[in-house]
N, C-alpha and C positions, 0 to 999 in steps of 0.2 A: 417845490419852490426853489428859487435860487438861494444858495446859502450865503453866509456872511463872508465877504472877501475883504481882507484887511490889507492895509498898506504894507509894503515890503519893509522888513526890518533893515536897519543899517548894516551894510556889509553882507546882505543875504545873497546878492547876485554875484556871479563870477566864480572864480576858483575858491575852494574852501580855505579857511584859515589853517595853515599847516603848523605843526608843532612837532619837535623831536622830544619825545618823552624821556625824562631822566629816570631810567629804570634801575631799581636796586635789586640785588640778588640775595640779600640777607633778611628779607621780610618773610616770616612764617606764613604758610598758606592758610593756617587756621590756628586759633588759640586752643590751649588744652581744655579750657572750660567750655568751648563750643562743641567739642567732639560728641559728647553724649546727646546733646539736643539735635545735632545734625543727623546722627545715627537714627534717633527717634523720628525725625521728620522723614527720612527716606523710608522708614518702615511704615509711616502713616500714609505715604503716597504709593507704597508698594512697588518700588523700583530701585534697582541698584543698591540694595541693602548689602553692606559688607558681608562676605561669606555666601551671598546668594547672587543670582543673575550673572554668574561668572562668564557665560558665553557672550551675553550682550556687552558686558564691560570690556571683555577682550576685543570684541569687534569694534567698539567705540575707540579704544586706544589704537588699534591697528589702523583704523580709517582716519583718525586724527593725524597720525604721523604721515600717512599718505597724502592727506590734504595739505599739511604744512610743506611737505617736500615738493608737491606739485605746484604750490602757489607762492613759494618763497621768492624773495627778490632775486633777480638774475645775477649771475656772476659777471664781473666786469668784462666787457667785450662780447657778451652773449645777448641775444634778444629775449624778450619776455615770452613765456609760454601762453597758450590760450587760457589755461587755468589761472595764471597770474593776472592776465589782463581782465578776466572776469571778476576775480576777487577785488582787484583795484577799482574796477568800475562800480561794483556794488558799494564799496567803502566810500568812495567820493560822492556818489549819489546820496548815500545815507547821511554823510556829513553835511552836505549842502541842505538837504531837506530837513533834517532834524535841527540843524542850527537855526533855520528860518522859523520853525515851529516853536523852538525854545524862546526865541526873541519875541514872537507874537504872543506867547503866553503872558508876557509881562504887560501887555496892554489890557488884560482883563482885570476888573475890579476885585478887591479882596474877597467879597462874598462868593464870587464865582470860583476863585482859586482855592478858597477854604473848602468848598464842596469836594474838591479833588483829594483832599487829605482826610477829611472827616470820615469817609466811608471805610477806611482801613485803620484809622486811629481813633483817639478819643474825641468826643464832641467839641472840645475846646482846642483842637489841633490848630496850629498856625496856618495861614494861607500857604498854598503851594508856591515855592520859589524855583524858578528855572535855573539852569546852568548857563544861561545866555550871556552873562557878563564876560567881558574879555579876560578879566583876572581869574576866571574859573575855567579857562580853556583846557588846562591840563586835566582837571577832573572831568570835564565834559567829554573829552576824547576817551578817557578811560571807561566812563559809563557807556559811551557809544560802542566801544570795542566789544562789549558783551553781546550787543545786538548784531553788529556786523559779523562777529564770530559765529553767531547762530545762523544767520542767513547764508553766509558764504559756505559754511560747513554743510548745511542742508542742501544747498544747490549742488555742491561738489558730490555729495553722497547720493543724491537722487540721480545724477548723471551716471554714477557707477553702480547703481542698483543695490546699495548697502543699507538703506534706511531700516528695513524690517529686521535685518540681522542685528542692528544696533538697538532693537526693541521699540522702534517708532513706527506706528501704522497710522498714517494720516487718513482722514476721511476724503471722499471724492472732491469736495469743494476746496479743501486746502491743498490737495494734490494738484488740482487744476491751477490754483493760484501759484504754486511753486513752479510748475511746468511753464506757465506763462512768463514768470520772472526769468527762468532760464533761457527761454526763447528771446526775450527782450535783451538779455545780457549780450548775446551774440550780436544783435543789431547795434547796441550802444557801443560795444567794443570796436566794431568796424567803423562807426561814424565818428568816434572820438568824443562823443557827447554823452556822458553817463547820467546826466540829470533826469531824463525820462524814466530811469529805473526806479526812482523813489516811489512813484505811484503804485506799480505792481508790488513793490516791497511792502509798502504800507498796507495795501489790500490784504496781503498774506498775514501780516502781523495783527491787524485789526480783527480779522476773522478768527485768529487764534485767541486773542484777548477776550472776545465775546463768547467763546465756547462755554456753554453752561453745563456740559457733561464732560468736562476735561479730566483726563487721567494722564499720568506721566508716560503712558504708553501710546496715547493717541493725540496729545496736544504738544506742539513743538516747543512752546515756551516753558511748560511744566517739565517736559523731558529735558530741555537744556538746563534748567535750574537744577534738576537732579544730577545731571552730568557734572555741573560745576561743583556741587556739594560733594559728590562722590570723589571727584578728583582731589579736592582739598582734604578729604579724610584720608587719602592714601598717604602713608608715612614714607619718609625717605628710605626706610629699610626695604619697603616694597618696591621702590624704584619705578612706580608706574603712575606717578602724578604728572602725566604729560601735559595736561591742559593748563594746570596752574604753574608748573615749574619748567615748562619746555624752554629750549633755547630761544631767547628773545629775537634773535636775528630772523627767525622764521615764524615766530608765534604771533598770531593776530591778537591775542589776549595778553596785555601787560602782566608779567608774572608777579609784580609787587602790589597788585591791587588786592586788598584783603577780601575775604569771603563776604563780610558784611556789605562792602561796597558793591560787590558783584550782584548780590541779591537785591540791594536797594536800587541798583540801576534798572532792574526789570520792572519794579513798581514805578520808578520815576518816569521812564519813557512811556509806560502804559498810560500814565496820567497826561502826558503831553499829547499823545495820539488820540486819546478819548476826548480831550478838550477840543482838539482840531475837528474831530468827527462831529461832535455835538454842534459846533458852530456852523457846519455845513448841512445839518439836517434839522434846522430850526423849523418846527411846524408853525402854522399861523399865516397871517397876512404878510404880503411883501413889505408893508410899512414897518413891521417889526424888525426885519433884517436891515432895512435902511437906517432905522434909528440906532440899532446896536452897532452896525458897521461905522456909522458916523462917530459914535462915542469912542469906539476902539481906536479908530484912525486918528482921533484928536490927541491921543496920549503920546507924549514925547518920550521915546526910548533911546535917545542919543547917549544916555549915560552908560548904556551897555558897552560902548567902545572906550570907556575910561580904562586906564591902566590899573586902577585899584578902586576899592570900595570907598565908602559904603554905598549900598543900594538905597534908593529913596524909600522913606517910610510910608506905609499905607495911610497914615493919618493925613497926609497931604492930598489924598485922592478925595475930591469932593463929590464923586458920584454916589447917589443914594440907592440906585437900582430899584426905585419904587414905582416906576412907570409900568403900564400894562405890558409893554414889550419886554422890559427887563424881568418882570415877574414871570412871564412866560418862558424866557430864556433860562432863568435860574431853575424853574421847575423841570424844564427839559434836561438841563445839565445834571440836576440831582438824580433824575431817573437813569440817565446814562451812566453816571458814576456809581450809583447803587448796584446797577446790573453788572458792572465790569471791573470795578476797582477795589475789590477786597471784602465786601460785605455779603456777597451772595455765594453760598456754599455751592460747590460744583464748578466754579470758574477758576482758571489758573491763578488769578491774582489773589483769590481767597487763600490758597495754599501758600503762595509767595509771601503774602502779608503775615500769615501765621508764623512762618519761618523768620521773617525780618523782625517781628515783635520779640521773639525769643532771643535772637541775637542781640537786639538792643537791650533787653533785660540783663543779659550776661555782662554786656559792656558797662551798664550802669552800676554793677556790683563789683567790678574789678578795675 
């Protein structure tokens, strides 16, 4: 059946909201207290354990530097390379698409947004809050950089045939998704319109999120999380923390984003994407979608464009979600969230949620 189509968020159309991040160079990649738990997490997922998997780690570092070199901003007076145009097209498409989905997430009632957080956290977890507000743009772009870094790096690596050398063996479905994205990148770069790239990007990411037999060697998201963790564990003496500490002029990942935020970004956008997917796959009668769409479109989200907070409180939302349509929607969303957002062993978000919980525990004690 036709899924729920929501009214556009304010500012969703057109060019993405640009921002020049104020990047610091004195922020540690990892806290001392976080080191043992990150080492233990890498051992639990069986990939990039310090002192092991040296060939894969060396290949990742070498390929990352090649990626940054090939896609860095052009010097004044020179044109952009094809690799740079491709990276930029993927970034802009992701910014536009993810910004829109973040804003639309704020239309959902608290019971629906709470289901996104309860699966990976305690039953009394607060409802999910997007990074859609204007005053959170800096944090939003930092979180998005973890995903654009993943997609752009994989696209570059697939074209250069280095994925398996870096320890990543995608299944045929995800390989096809990635190759389809690469093909679309060339078309989008030539046309000057990157927005169509978001659909194949999202298809690749949702397929990875839904993987129920994920390992760090077969799942792109879990592999990338392990790469971010291993990079942060690399000490300055080793001189090989390229991904966390690389020169910002060429680094797609802001170097002052702490490991906690890098890991949280993986769970955050998985929630955004799963909510979007659930709204488009609502089973039942067409009348269900019409009712839900009407309720969502009636929500005023103009506050997202305010220069500062606070955000509206959920107590002002009079929706009870007790109709047949809403009960069906919430049951469907619960199923989708349970399957993909941290409570199902074998999924990438289960492992990511375990790591994030440990990082939060350390922060609460220090």
